[in-house]
DRENDO-1510 file (C-alpha; in Angstrom, 1 decimal, always signed):
<recs>
REC; n; res; u; v; w
REC; 1; UNK; -0.2; -0.1; -0.2 .
REC; 2; UNK; +1.1; +3.5; -1.2 .
REC; 3; UNK; +1.7; +5.9; +1.6 .
REC; 4; UNK; +0.7; +9.8; +2.0 .
REC; 5; UNK; +3.2; +12.0; +0.8 .
REC; 6; UNK; +3.5; +15.4; +2.5 .
REC; 7; UNK; +5.7; +18.0; +1.1 .
REC; 8; UNK; +6.6; +20.6; +3.4 .
REC; 9; UNK; +6.2; +24.2; +1.8 .
REC; 10; UNK; +8.9; +25.4; +4.8 .
REC; 11; UNK; +11.3; +24.4; +1.7 .
REC; 12; UNK; +9.3; +25.8; -0.9 .
REC; 13; UNK; +10.6; +28.4; -3.0 .
REC; 14; UNK; +8.6; +31.6; -1.4 .
REC; 15; UNK; +9.5; +34.1; -4.2 .
REC; 16; UNK; +7.8; +31.7; -6.0 .
REC; 17; UNK; +5.0; +30.1; -3.5 .
REC; 18; UNK; +2.2; +30.2; -5.9 .
REC; 19; UNK; +4.7; +28.1; -9.0 .
REC; 20; UNK; +5.4; +26.0; -6.3 .
REC; 21; UNK; +2.1; +25.1; -5.1 .
REC; 22; UNK; +0.5; +24.7; -8.5 .
REC; 23; UNK; +3.4; +21.4; -9.0 .
REC; 24; UNK; +2.3; +19.9; -5.8 .
REC; 25; UNK; -1.8; +20.3; -7.2 .
REC; 26; UNK; -0.3; +18.3; -10.2 .
REC; 27; UNK; +1.6; +15.6; -7.7 .
REC; 28; UNK; +0.6; +12.7; -6.4 .
REC; 29; UNK; +1.0; +14.3; -3.0 .
REC; 30; UNK; -2.2; +13.9; -1.0 .
REC; 31; UNK; -1.1; +16.6; +1.5 .
REC; 32; UNK; +0.9; +19.6; +2.2 .
REC; 33; UNK; +2.2; +20.2; +5.2 .
REC; 34; UNK; +2.7; +23.6; +7.2 .
REC; 35; UNK; +4.8; +24.3; +9.5 .
REC; 36; UNK; +4.0; +27.1; +12.0 .
REC; 37; UNK; +6.6; +28.3; +14.3 .
REC; 38; UNK; +6.8; +31.0; +17.0 .
REC; 39; UNK; +10.2; +31.6; +18.0 .
REC; 40; UNK; +9.4; +30.2; +21.6 .
REC; 41; UNK; +8.6; +26.6; +21.7 .
REC; 42; UNK; +10.9; +26.2; +18.9 .
REC; 43; UNK; +13.7; +28.7; +18.1 .
REC; 44; UNK; +12.9; +29.7; +15.0 .
REC; 45; UNK; +10.1; +31.9; +13.2 .
REC; 46; UNK; +8.4; +30.4; +10.1 .
REC; 47; UNK; +4.9; +32.0; +8.8 .
REC; 48; UNK; +1.1; +32.5; +10.1 .
REC; 49; UNK; -2.4; +32.8; +8.8 .
REC; 50; UNK; -1.2; +34.5; +5.4 .
REC; 51; UNK; +0.4; +31.8; +4.1 .
REC; 52; UNK; -2.1; +29.5; +5.2 .
REC; 53; UNK; -4.6; +31.7; +3.4 .
REC; 54; UNK; -2.7; +32.0; +0.6 .
REC; 55; UNK; -2.0; +28.5; -0.1 .
REC; 56; UNK; -5.9; +27.4; +0.8 .
REC; 57; UNK; -6.6; +29.8; -2.3 .
REC; 58; UNK; -4.5; +27.7; -4.6 .
REC; 59; UNK; -5.3; +24.4; -4.1 .
REC; 60; UNK; -7.8; +21.3; -2.8 .
REC; 61; UNK; -5.9; +19.2; -1.0 .
REC; 62; UNK; -5.8; +18.6; +2.4 .
REC; 63; UNK; -3.7; +21.4; +4.5 .
REC; 64; UNK; -1.7; +19.5; +7.4 .
REC; 65; UNK; -1.1; +22.4; +10.1 .
REC; 66; UNK; +2.2; +21.5; +12.1 .
REC; 67; UNK; +1.6; +24.3; +15.1 .
REC; 68; UNK; +5.2; +24.3; +17.2 .
REC; 69; UNK; +4.0; +27.2; +19.3 .
REC; 70; UNK; +3.5; +27.9; +22.7 .
REC; 71; UNK; -0.9; +27.9; +24.0 .
REC; 72; UNK; -1.9; +27.0; +20.4 .
REC; 73; UNK; -5.3; +27.0; +21.8 .
REC; 74; UNK; -6.0; +30.7; +21.2 .
REC; 75; UNK; -5.9; +30.2; +17.5 .
REC; 76; UNK; -7.3; +27.2; +16.6 .
REC; 77; UNK; -10.8; +28.9; +14.9 .
REC; 78; UNK; -8.6; +31.3; +13.3 .
REC; 79; UNK; -6.4; +28.4; +11.4 .
REC; 80; UNK; -9.7; +26.6; +10.8 .
REC; 81; UNK; -11.1; +29.8; +8.9 .
REC; 82; UNK; -7.5; +30.2; +7.5 .
REC; 83; UNK; -7.9; +26.7; +5.8 .
REC; 84; UNK; -6.6; +24.1; +8.0 .
REC; 85; UNK; -7.7; +21.0; +7.4 .
REC; 86; UNK; -6.0; +19.0; +10.3 .
REC; 87; UNK; -4.2; +20.5; +13.4 .
REC; 88; UNK; -1.4; +19.0; +15.2 .
REC; 89; UNK; +0.2; +20.1; +18.6 .
REC; 90; UNK; +3.3; +19.2; +20.2 .
REC; 91; UNK; +2.5; +16.9; +23.4 .
REC; 92; UNK; +5.3; +18.6; +25.0 .
REC; 93; UNK; +4.0; +22.2; +25.1 .
REC; 94; UNK; +0.6; +21.5; +26.1 .
REC; 95; UNK; -0.6; +20.8; +29.9 .
REC; 96; UNK; -3.9; +20.3; +29.5 .
REC; 97; UNK; -3.2; +18.4; +26.1 .
REC; 98; UNK; -6.7; +16.5; +25.9 .
REC; 99; UNK; -8.7; +19.5; +26.0 .
REC; 100; UNK; -6.8; +21.0; +23.5 .
REC; 101; UNK; -7.3; +17.7; +21.0 .
REC; 102; UNK; -11.3; +18.2; +21.9 .
REC; 103; UNK; -11.0; +22.0; +20.9 .
REC; 104; UNK; -9.5; +21.5; +17.7 .
REC; 105; UNK; -12.0; +18.7; +17.4 .
REC; 106; UNK; -14.9; +20.7; +18.2 .
REC; 107; UNK; -14.2; +23.2; +15.3 .
REC; 108; UNK; -14.6; +20.4; +12.6 .
REC; 109; UNK; -10.9; +19.6; +12.2 .
REC; 110; UNK; -8.8; +16.3; +12.5 .
REC; 111; UNK; -6.3; +16.6; +15.3 .
REC; 112; UNK; -3.0; +15.3; +15.5 .
REC; 113; UNK; -0.2; +15.4; +18.4 .
REC; 114; UNK; +3.6; +15.4; +17.6 .
REC; 115; UNK; +6.4; +14.2; +19.7 .
REC; 116; UNK; +9.9; +15.0; +19.5 .
REC; 117; UNK; +12.9; +12.8; +19.5 .
REC; 118; UNK; +13.8; +12.5; +23.0 .
REC; 119; UNK; +10.2; +11.8; +24.4 .
REC; 120; UNK; +9.4; +8.1; +25.0 .
REC; 121; UNK; +5.9; +6.8; +22.6 .
REC; 122; UNK; +4.5; +5.9; +26.0 .
REC; 123; UNK; +3.6; +9.6; +26.7 .
REC; 124; UNK; +0.7; +8.9; +24.0 .
REC; 125; UNK; -1.0; +6.8; +26.0 .
REC; 126; UNK; -4.0; +8.8; +27.8 .
REC; 127; UNK; -4.7; +10.3; +24.3 .
REC; 128; UNK; -4.2; +7.6; +21.3 .
REC; 129; UNK; -7.6; +6.7; +21.6 .
REC; 130; UNK; -8.7; +10.9; +20.9 .
REC; 131; UNK; -6.7; +11.5; +17.9 .
REC; 132; UNK; -6.0; +10.8; +14.4 .
REC; 133; UNK; -2.3; +11.3; +13.7 .
REC; 134; UNK; +0.7; +10.6; +15.5 .
REC; 135; UNK; +3.6; +12.9; +14.0 .
REC; 136; UNK; +6.7; +11.0; +15.4 .
REC; 137; UNK; +9.6; +13.7; +14.7 .
REC; 138; UNK; +12.6; +12.1; +13.3 .
REC; 139; UNK; +14.5; +15.5; +14.0 .
REC; 140; UNK; +14.6; +18.0; +16.6 .
REC; 141; UNK; +11.9; +20.5; +15.5 .
REC; 142; UNK; +13.0; +24.3; +14.4 .
REC; 143; UNK; +14.5; +23.9; +11.3 .
REC; 144; UNK; +14.2; +22.2; +7.8 .
REC; 145; UNK; +17.1; +20.1; +6.4 .
REC; 146; UNK; +18.0; +18.4; +9.3 .
REC; 147; UNK; +19.6; +14.9; +9.4 .
REC; 148; UNK; +17.2; +11.7; +10.0 .
REC; 149; UNK; +17.5; +10.6; +13.5 .
REC; 150; UNK; +17.5; +6.8; +12.9 .
REC; 151; UNK; +16.0; +5.7; +16.6 .
REC; 152; UNK; +12.8; +7.2; +14.7 .
REC; 153; UNK; +12.2; +3.9; +13.1 .
REC; 154; UNK; +11.8; +2.1; +16.4 .
REC; 155; UNK; +9.5; +5.3; +17.7 .
REC; 156; UNK; +7.3; +4.3; +14.9 .
REC; 157; UNK; +7.0; +0.7; +15.4 .
REC; 158; UNK; +6.1; +1.3; +19.3 .
REC; 159; UNK; +3.7; +3.7; +18.1 .
REC; 160; UNK; +2.3; +1.3; +15.7 .
REC; 161; UNK; +2.1; -1.2; +18.9 .
REC; 162; UNK; +0.4; +1.5; +20.9 .
REC; 163; UNK; -2.1; +2.0; +18.0 .
REC; 164; UNK; -3.0; -1.5; +18.0 .
REC; 165; UNK; -3.3; -1.7; +21.7 .
REC; 166; UNK; -5.7; +0.8; +21.7 .
REC; 167; UNK; -8.0; -0.2; +19.0 .
REC; 168; UNK; -7.1; +3.4; +17.6 .
REC; 169; UNK; -7.5; +4.6; +13.9 .
REC; 170; UNK; -4.6; +7.0; +14.4 .
REC; 171; UNK; -2.3; +7.6; +11.2 .
REC; 172; UNK; +1.6; +7.3; +12.0 .
REC; 173; UNK; +3.2; +10.5; +10.5 .
REC; 174; UNK; +7.0; +10.9; +10.0 .
REC; 175; UNK; +8.5; +14.4; +10.0 .
REC; 176; UNK; +12.6; +15.5; +9.6 .
REC; 177; UNK; +14.8; +14.0; +6.8 .
REC; 178; UNK; +12.6; +11.8; +5.2 .
REC; 179; UNK; +13.8; +10.9; +1.6 .
REC; 180; UNK; +14.0; +8.0; -0.9 .
REC; 181; UNK; +16.9; +6.8; +1.1 .
REC; 182; UNK; +14.9; +5.9; +4.2 .
REC; 183; UNK; +11.1; +6.0; +3.2 .
REC; 184; UNK; +10.8; +2.5; +2.2 .
REC; 185; UNK; +12.1; +1.8; +5.9 .
REC; 186; UNK; +9.5; +3.7; +7.7 .
REC; 187; UNK; +6.7; +2.6; +5.5 .
REC; 188; UNK; +7.9; -0.9; +6.6 .
REC; 189; UNK; +7.7; +0.0; +10.5 .
REC; 190; UNK; +4.1; +0.9; +10.2 .
REC; 191; UNK; +4.6; +4.6; +8.6 .
REC; 192; UNK; +1.2; +6.1; +6.7 .
REC; 193; UNK; +2.5; +9.5; +6.2 .
REC; 194; UNK; +5.7; +10.8; +5.7 .
REC; 195; UNK; +6.8; +14.6; +5.5 .
REC; 196; UNK; +9.4; +15.7; +3.0 .
REC; 197; UNK; +11.0; +19.2; +2.6 .
REC; 198; UNK; +14.3; +19.2; +1.2 .
REC; 199; UNK; +13.9; +15.7; -0.5 .
REC; 200; UNK; +11.3; +17.1; -2.5 .
REC; 201; UNK; +11.7; +20.9; -2.9 .
REC; 202; UNK; +15.5; +20.2; -3.7 .
REC; 203; UNK; +15.0; +17.3; -6.6 .
REC; 204; UNK; +15.4; +18.4; -9.9 .
REC; 205; UNK; +12.4; +16.9; -10.6 .
REC; 206; UNK; +9.9; +16.7; -7.9 .
REC; 207; UNK; +6.6; +15.6; -8.9 .
REC; 208; UNK; +8.6; +11.9; -10.2 .
REC; 209; UNK; +10.8; +12.4; -6.4 .
REC; 210; UNK; +7.4; +12.5; -4.6 .
REC; 211; UNK; +5.9; +9.7; -7.0 .
REC; 212; UNK; +9.3; +7.7; -5.8 .
REC; 213; UNK; +8.5; +8.5; -2.4 .
REC; 214; UNK; +4.8; +7.4; -2.1 .
REC; 215; UNK; +5.7; +3.7; -3.9 .
REC; 216; UNK; +8.7; +3.3; -2.0 .
REC; 217; UNK; +7.1; +0.6; -0.3 .
REC; 218; UNK; +6.6; -1.2; -3.6 .
REC; 219; UNK; +10.7; -1.5; -3.9 .
</recs>
């Protein structure tokens, strides 16, 4: 079975964002991954509502918004109104995690929880039945272009086991250093969604690269 490829627009050419979104529209990518950083939860600032609104006007694809921000509950409705289909929040940055998940779902969005490389999968036990996506970070969040952390493969397997034990239908998404060299191993470990930034936008043929990542399990 092929995986969902979610190209990360953090690696797009912002001087030609419309062109890059049109490229994704014509590709096999089903999701578009949008990283929102506030300079507080992570040591970087990316973009917010205007960029999401611009992307939403340009595509009908699933907008997968990854919030690397403090107190995301302040902005749930604004992200929905800007065009998000899905919001992922970080386990590490939310004291009242279950409440925020329920607020996201009350707005009609699907909800995900991300875990950083040093966070044990077991920390998800109390919310695994509430969420639609577990995002396994395979780099420390904050910057694109980082090297894949191999232990993410073990965390994907552990997450798959936790999902099975809980009877959850959550998808497993992996973000960070994902490309053709590790896509097959991640799919084999149980990943459903692969976020690819530099691997896609840095490729000579991004559309062909998306297709190759999507079908990596067949190799």
